[in-house]
Phi, psi and omega in degrees: 000130179265125179249128176253150181233132177274126178248124178248123177262131178248125179255128179279129174251168178300321179294318177299318180298313178298319179297329181293346180293345176280352181271168179281326183238154178293158178300144178289143174085003178277160180291162177297329179292317176293323177298321177298314179294325177297311180298319178300314181295334178276359177094011180251072182302317184297316178294322178299315181293319181301322181297325188251356188303324184254007181283138182245076174205153188301317181295325177293324177298323180292316177298318179301316179300312179304314183298319179289328174298315180296322179294336182097004179269079189294321180295319177293320177301314180299322176302312182288326174299316179299316179297328179278354182074029182235168169248151178300129182290155179263019179240181190294156173300323180298318179293319179297318178301313180298317179297318178297313180302309181300323179288338181263348180282000000 
């Protein structure tokens, strides 16, 4: 007997990600970096920071930098931007959040 299985692939878009902010929990299957940005957008900076605080990768350094910039700790943010190989952007936190999300999807 041949059994076929239907496989549905769901691709997360930036719009889907933003829409998920109306939910109680982050979307299943997203990366820890996206989960951190999701928590930040929901107003839980501390939980967002806790998720990425010990991660050792360039993309995590960029999220870490963004979070400290949002916190207002500019010297710490600059440290993390340098580790990420970036400079602090001259545009809004909202734009940086959107750029990070799009880059991580």
